[in-house]
N, C-alpha and C positions, 0 to 999 in steps of 0.2 A: 492843571490850568491850562487856560488858552494860550498863555504865554509862558515860557518857560525860560529862565535865564541861564547862562553856561555856567554860573557859578554857585547858585543859591538851590540846589537840588533838595536840601533840608525842607527849605520854605516851598517851593514850587512843586515837589514830586511827593517826597516822604511824608510831609505833615498831611496834606491832603487824602493820602493813600489811608494813613491811619487814622485819619477820622471817617473814611468812609467805612473802613473794616470795622470801628468801634461802634458804627450804626448799623452794623449787621451786612452789609454788602457782600456777597460770597467771594473769596479769594480768587476764583476763577473768571470773575467780571472784571478783575483788576488789569489784565493785561496777559500777554502770553507767557505761558511757563518759560523759566529758564532753566537750562539743563547746569547744574552744578558743577559739572566737568568743565563749562566752559568759563566759570569765574576765575579771575586770576588773584592769587594770593598777594597781598601788599609785601614787599621786601623791607620788613621790619628788623632793624638792628638787635644783635644779641643782648639780651641782659645777663649778666653773670653773678650770681648771689654764692659768695664764698664766705667762709667763717671770719666774721669781722670787717667784711668788705662788701661793696656792690660796683660792680663794672657796669657802665651803660655809656648811653651817647645822647649827645644835644641832637635834638630833631627839629628845633624851630625857636626862632626869636621873634617875640612879640613885638609890637610897636613902642613897649616900654622899656625894651631892654631886657626883659625876664627871659631866661633860657630855660625853654621846656625839654625834658628829658625823656628817653624811652620807658626808663624804669618806674614803675608805680610804689608808692607808699608801703605796700606789701612787701615789695621786692626789699626795699630798705629795712623794714622792721625784722624780715627774714635773715638779712645778713648781720645786722647789728641788734644782737639781743640786750633786751632792757633799753634800749633807747627812748628817751623822754623829751617833750619839747624843752628848751633851753640848752641842752646838752650841746657842746662844740664837736665840731667834725674837722676834718683835714679834705679838701677837695683837690683832686691832682687832674689838671686838664692836659690831654695830648693835643698836639704833637710835641708840645713843649712840656715835658714831664718832670722839668727840673725843680719845680716849686709846688708845694701845698699850699692852698689858700685856705685860712680860716674862716670858718663861718657856722652858726648856730642852726640847729633845725628847731624852727618855729612854726608856731600856729598862725601867727599873723607878722605883719611888717612891723607892727609895733614892739614886737618881742625883741628886737635889737635897736641899737641907736642908730640916728641917721649916719648915712655913709657906710654902715657896716654890710656885709654881705649876710644872706641867709638863705637856707634850702628850706622850702616849703612844699606843702601838698595843695594844687590847684583844685579848683570845682570837679575836675574829672579824676583825682586821685593820682595825677601824675606828679612826679617830683620836678620842681623848678627851682631855678637859682636866681636870686634877684639881689639888688643892691636896695636898702631903704632909701627913699628918696634920691635914689640914682639910677644909673642906667649898666647893668651888669654886663651886658655885652659890649659897651664900649670901654670898660675898665679892667675885664679879664681878657686873657688871650683864648677866647672862646669863640667858635662859631658853628654853624649847623655841620654835623658829621664828626664833630670831635669826640674824642673817649672821655669819659669822665669817671675817675675811681674816687670813692667815697668810704672813708674809714673813719674812725675813731683815731684822737692824736695820740702818738705814741707817749707812753707811760713810764717816763724816766724813774718815778719812784719804786718801780717795781724791777728795777735792775739787781741781779745778785750783788752781794756784799763780794769785794775782791779776796781772793783766797789768801790765807797767812803767808805772811813774808813777801807779798807781792807789792813792788815799789810803784 
């Protein structure tokens, strides 16, 4: 486009280029080639999938106070087998790792009552923490760069029976 903003490259550069390519304009007419070796990789935080837990990072807080995580839904489902919408999860946020926050894995905000926290999938497949009709970033000890550990709640009903003669 004749005027290119500093912040809307999707609108000003990529969408027009995609339209030209879709109309049959040859790629070599789109501009000079770029050597892939000159590209810089994004320093993306690690996503660690373990048996029954996922460790990820808060990467962005939107204007509604929803916290976007580096992890994707596929990562969560790989970590926590059999997870279904409505299941309760425990979320531990660092650097203050002394308290788990309970929240449901939900397909919609309406899947939890007003004021409750939820973990949901955004339109990009990314995991997000939110508070129904609230601001999760304002009410949880979370900020960009925080480590987030997601797991199922401890199942105390599966504890072994005490040994005979134990008081």
